[in-house]
N, C-alpha and C positions, 0 to 999 in steps of 0.2 A: 503493499499500499504505500502510496506517495504521502509527503508530508501533509498535503491537503487533498481531500476527497475529490476523486474525478467522476465524471458522469457515470461511467460503468459501476464504479463503486456505490453510487447512491442506490442503484437497483440492488446490488448485492447485500447492502446493509439493510434494505427493506425486506429481502428475502430471510434475513436472519431474524428480523423482528416479527414479521407477518408472513410466513411461508404459505399458509393456507388461505390467505384471504384473496378475493378477487382482484386480479390485476387487468386483464384485457377481456373485454366483452364485445365481440364482433358479430352482430346478428347476421350480417349479410352472408357469411360463411358458416354460421352455427359454431363460432369458436367461442369458448370460455375457459380462460386459463387462471389458475392461481398464480400468485408471484413465484412460487417454486417451478411451477410448470413453464411460465413465461421466461424464467432465467436459464431454465434448461434448454430451451428453443433458441435463446439468444446465444448461448454458448456453442450450440450446434452450428448456427449460421457463422458465428465468429470463426470457429475452426474451420469450416468449409471454405469461408473466405481466404483464410491463410493458405489452405491446400490449393485454392485456385490461383495462388501467387501474389495475393494482396499483402503488401508489407505496411508498416507503420509510416504515415505521411502520403500514402497513396489515396487517391481521391475516388470515392464511390459515389456515382450520381444516380438519383432516382427521378423518374418521370411518373409519378403515381398519384392518383387519387388517395384519399383517406383509406386506411385499411390496417389489419394487424401486420402486414408486411412492412409498412413504414415503421412501426414501432420496433419490430425485431430488427430491422436494417440499421436503424440509427443507434441502438443500443449495441449491436454487434460490432459496429464500427468503433464505438466508444471503447469497447474492451480490448481492441487490438491496435488502437492508435490510428486507425484509418481516418480519412477526413470525409465526413458526411456532407454531400453537396445535393441538396434536394432542388429540383426544378418545378416550376409552375406547370401543372399538367395541361394547361391550355395553350402553351406556347407552340407555334408552328415549327416546321423542320429548320428553317433558317435561324430562329432564335435558340432553339436546342443547339444547333451547331455552334453558334457564337459562345454560349456559356460552357458547354462541355470542352470546347477547345481552349478557351480561355483558362479553365480550371485544369486542363490536361488531365481529365478523368480517365481511370484505369478500367473501370467496370460500370456498367449502366443497368439499372433495374427499371422495367416498364410493364405495362399491362395492355390488355386488348384495346382499351379505350385510347391509348397513346401510341399504339403500334404504328399507326400510318405515318405520324410525324416523325417517330424515331427511325422508321425505315427510310424516310425522305432525307434525314440528316446523315444517316449511316455512312454513306460513301465518303463523306468529308470528315468523318470522326477518327482521325489517324492515331489518337492516343488509346482508344477504347480497345482492349484486348477480349473482353468477355462482356457479352450481353445475357441478361436473365430475365425470363417472363414469369409473372406470377400466375397467370391463367392457364386453362387447360390446354387451349390451341396454341401450342409453343412453336414459333417458326423455326425453320431449319438453322437459322443462323444464331439461335440462342439456346440457352440451357434452362431447364425447369427449375423455378424457385423452390418448389417443395421437395423436389429430388436432391437438390443442392442441400437444403436444410437437414434432410434425413442422413445425408452422407457424413455430416460432422460429428465429433464427439461431444458428449455432453459435460466433460471436465472443463474447468475454468481454463481459457487460453493462457498460455505460457508466454506473456507479452508484458513487458513493464510500461505503463502509461503514467505520465506525470502530470501535475496541475498546469503547467505551462506548455504542455503540448497543444497543437491545433486540434480542436474538435470538429469544426465545420467551416465550410465556405457557404454563407448564406447570401445569395445574390439578391441586391435590392431591387424593389418591384418596379422601379423606374417611373417616378413621378416627374422626373425632369430630363429623361433621356435613356441612354444605354445603361443596362444593369451593372453594378460593380460588386465583386466578391467581397464581402465582409467577413474578415478572418476572425473567428472566436476561439478562444482557449477554453479548456475545461474548467479552470477555476472560476473564470467570469460567469459561466453559465450555472455553475454550482450556487455561486453567490446570488444569481438572479432567480433561481428556484426558491431560495430562502426567503427572498423579498416577497415573492408572490405567495408563499405559504403563509407569511405573516400578514399581509394585507387582505388575503381572503379568508383568513382563519381556518385554512384547511386541516382536517383531522383524518385519521385512518378511516373514519365512518362515513366520509363523503364519497359520493359517487358522481364523477364528472362526465359530461357528454363532449366529445370532440366531434363538431359537425362543420366547423370552419376549416380551411385547408391546413394540413399539418406540414405541408412544405414551407408554410409561412411561419416566421419565428413567433408571431402572436399566439397561435394555437400550440405550437410546439413548446416554446420556452416558458409561456405564462400558464400553460394548463397541463399538458402531458407530463412535462418534466417534474413540476412541483408535485403532482399527484403521485407520481411513481415514488419520488423522493419521500413522501409523506406515508405512502402506503394506502392511498385511496384507490378506488376502483375507477376504470376507464372504459366507458362505452364509446365506440368509435363507429361513426356514419360515414359511408362512402362519400356522401356530398350533403350539402344543406337543402332540406326540403321541410318547409314549416310543419305541416301535418305530421310528417313522419318524426320529427323531432319531438313535437307535443306528445306523440304517443310512446316515444322512448322515454320521456320524463315520467310518464305513467307507469310503464312497463318495468322500469328498472329503478324506480325511485330515485331519479338524478336529483342531486342537490345543488350542483354548480354547473355552469356553462359559460362560454365566451362567445360573443357576436358583435359585429359592427352595428352601430345605431340603426342602419337601413334593415338589417336581419332582426333586430330586436323588434322594430316597428312590425315587420311581417309576422313575427310570432305572436305578437300582442293581438293583431288583427285576426289571425287564425284562431287564436284561443278564445276570442269573443264569439266565434261561429262554431266552435267545436266542443263537444261534450267529452272533455278529458279531465282526470284528477291530476292536477299538477302542484298539489299542496306540498310535495316533498321539496320543491325547488326553494332553496333559501338565499342564494345570492347569485347575481349576475355580473359578469365582467364585460366591459366594453371598451372600445379605443377607436382610433382613427379620427374622431371628432367628438365634441361635447354632444350629450344626448339632448336634442331639441326638447324644450319644456313640454310640448304636447305628447311627444313619444314617451317621455319619462312618465307622465301621468298615466298614459295607457298601460305601459308596462307594469307600473305598480298596482293598477287596478286589476289587471288580467293575469299577471304572472307571479311576481314576488315583490316584496317590499324593498329589499336592500340591493343596491347596485354599486360597483366600484368602476371608476374609470381609470385607465392607464394611458398616460402619454408618453410618448418616445418614438424610437426608430430603430431599424435594424442594427444600427451601429452601436446603440447602447444596450442591446439585450432582448427585447426593445423596450422595456418599462423603465422609466427613470423618475417619473412624477405620478402621484396617485391622488385621486379624489375619493374620499371615504364616503360610506352610505350616509354619515351625518351631515356631509356638506353637499349632498346632491341638489337640495332646494336652496338652501341659503346661499350657496356659491354656484348656482346655476350658471352655465357657461364658462366656468373655470375649468382648468385642467387639474388644479390640485396643489399639493405641497411636494417638495422633494422627497423621494424615497429615503429610507434608512441608508446611512452611509454615502449619500449623494449630496453634491453641492450644486446650487443653481445661481447663475447670474444672468443679468440682462445688461448687454453693452451696446455701445455704438456700433452698428452694423461693421463687421470685419475689423473692429478695433481690438486692441490688446485686452486680455482678460481683466485687467484693472481699471478699464474705462466704462465703469458702470454708470447706467443713467439713473435718475431719480425714481423713486417709487411713483407709478402711474404713468411714466413716459414709456414710449415703445422703443424697443431696441432688438437686437439679435439675442436668442436665447442660447446659453451656453450651459453645459452639463459636465460636471466631474464625477465619474463613476467608476466603482471597482468592476463593473460589468462591460466597460467599454471595449469595442474592438481593439485587436493588435494593429490592424492595418487594412487598406483596401489591397486585395490581391492584385499584383502587377500594375499598380496605380500609385507610385510613390509621390507624385505631384499632388494627386488628390488627397492622399494621406496627409502630407505636409499642410495643406490648406484646412483640413478639418480638425486635426489634432494638433494643439499648440500648448507649449508648457509655459508656466509662469510660477515663479516661487516654489518650484518643486511639485506642482500639481498639473496634471495634463487636463485640458478642456476640450471638449468636443463641441464644435461649432455646428449647430444643427440647421442653419439655413432658415429657421422659423423666426418670425417677428412676434413679439408679445410683451406684455408688461406684467409687474406684480402689483397687487393693490396693497393698501395699508396693512393688511394682515398677513402679506407675504404670499398669497395665493397666485399662481400663474395663470395668466389669461393669454391664449395663443390668438394672434390676430390673423396671421396669414404667412404664407411662404415668402421669403426675401425676393425670390424671383418672380413672384406673382404680383408684386406691387405695381399698380397702374399710376403713371404720372401724366396727368391730362391738364393741359393749361397751367403747368407749373404746380399743381395741386397733387397730393398724395392721396391716392384712393385705395382703400384695402378691400379687396374682393369680398371677404367674408362678412363685412358689415353690410354690403349690398345683398348678399346671398340670405343672410339672416332675415332682412326685411321681406325679400321675395317670398321666402318660405312661409311667411305669415299669411299669404294668399291661400284660400282653401283649396283653389284648383292646382296649385303648384305642388307636385311630389317631390321634385329635386331641382336644384338650380346650381350653376357653377358661372362664375363671372371671370372674364379675362380682358386683357387690354389688346386693342388692335390699332396697327399703325393708322395714324390720321394726319393729313398734310396741315390741317389748321391747328390743332390741339396736341400734336405729338402722338397721343394715343386716345382713343375713344373707348368707352365701357361697352362691352357686348356681353349679354346674358344667354346662356344655354339653359333651356328650360325643358323639363320632362313634366308634363301635365296635359290634361284634356279640357276641352271647352273653354279655352281662355285665349285671348288675342294679346299682341303686343299693346295695342291701345289701352286695353283694360288694365294690363300690368302697370303701365305707365301712369294711368290715372290712380292706381292704388298707391304707387310709390310717392305721387305728387301729393297725395292726401295724408301721407304718413308724417308724424312728427319726429321719426327716427332716421331720417336720411336727407342730407343736404341736396339741393336740387342738382348741383354739378356732378354729384355721384351717380345719378340716374343712368341707366344703360340707354345708348343711342341706337342699339339694334338688339333684337331677339331673334334667337335660333331655336326652333322647337325640335326636340330629338326624342326618339323612343327610349334611350338610355344614354347615361353618362359613362365614358370609359374610366374604370377604376382598377386599382391594384388589389391584390388579394386581401389587404387589411381594410379595404372600403374606401381609400383615399382616391380622390378624383384625379386622373392624369391630365392635368390641364394642358401639357405640351401637345398632346393629341387633338385637343380642341383648337389649339393655335394653328395646328397644321392640317385641320380638317379630317383627322383620323377618327371619324365617329363610325359606329356600327349601323347607322340609319341614314336615309336620305334627309338632310336638314331642311326645314322650311325656314328661310330667313324672312324677317319682317322689321324693316326699319321703322323708325318713328320720327316725328318732327321735333327738332331741338326745343 
């Protein structure tokens, strides 16, 4: 054992404490394993990976939906010092090629639903020596996951893994462009698990539901890892479907789950129409954005009373700021307070860490965290811009703008890159979006700046909603006491959906380049 517990050892310690408690419940494949049984399978896969030639530091990529196979793979990699590299299962061949090549992955695990994209990328994947399929119809170029699993020994792998070894490359979801590989070490993620255990008050009696993507660090690091660390049960759903999630809460007495605010909204609406017993649910975790007031009210009425918000990003674990259940109403719109062992500063954008702004003033959000990444893989310049040391402390520059109120609570205003400057005035898209969201016909809204010869930039709103026109929205904003006239959108684009990353954050760079999934309907208005 290393001086500090590694990810693989968190599982082994739980097995020592609670060998016969439920670990993994995967209804899709009728799998239910105790911690002892799960650990045996992890050891089998770990030893099989070694037999397949995987060595410490080698990258093991996955292109998978949620499933027991994801849980087995991440812990098997952790036990042998391999670098877990999960990819978004929605990626097309070209993006798989980019990430797998950038990571120089040695082995790739996929499923039937992602096979076409993997096959499309395969001719260009020069570093991949082994392909593994988790489904029955295994293509000729791949090995069978479960045959590989059965081939390994159940003994603990004879590999020394230390706290400062790399655990994973987690590729950013790309809210601003090409994804970057975030390099996380074992110790930072064990620290992060302890944070989440404390903030959610997790116990061995909890039952968690993983329905958000496990390839994303929000579900993986804030939910699966802490629950395994604590000895709680983990129900895994292949993908998110509101009705199925509610039924799972009833069937398995689920006590805790994570979702983005949009998914929580969908759950609350479904619960209002569905006769299910969800009384076991005691706490909900959310992130990506503050919970809109009406959504929070619906969730508290239909689902459970207590919610915790986590603010952060892949680079810090992802959670570095938490809003407790007691602050959901009194500090609505806030991200919360710094997590345990974390420091928070708001400084002049791009300024040194000691250039703090006054309370209430907007600046760039900086975090100092024991869970922060080591670096961006193959991106030394980006690493240098994002991680800066001052007086012996390393600060991560988030690129988010925000302020702290008199009580020290953080309010995130917007992304620094999303700031709109129109006629010399600073306009923060989030404040326009918040007012638009108050219109009953608006489901979602995203505001961006568009080049304009007269004003430099003009405000453009992308809206998801039915039965409303640009003129009606403009009249609604003009009548509002919460938005200055110069901040009103000068053009509305109505779309079916907004492009989002896996954590639910809107990818505004796609809106600026017209990369939407639907044919937009532009509707300019008179100034």
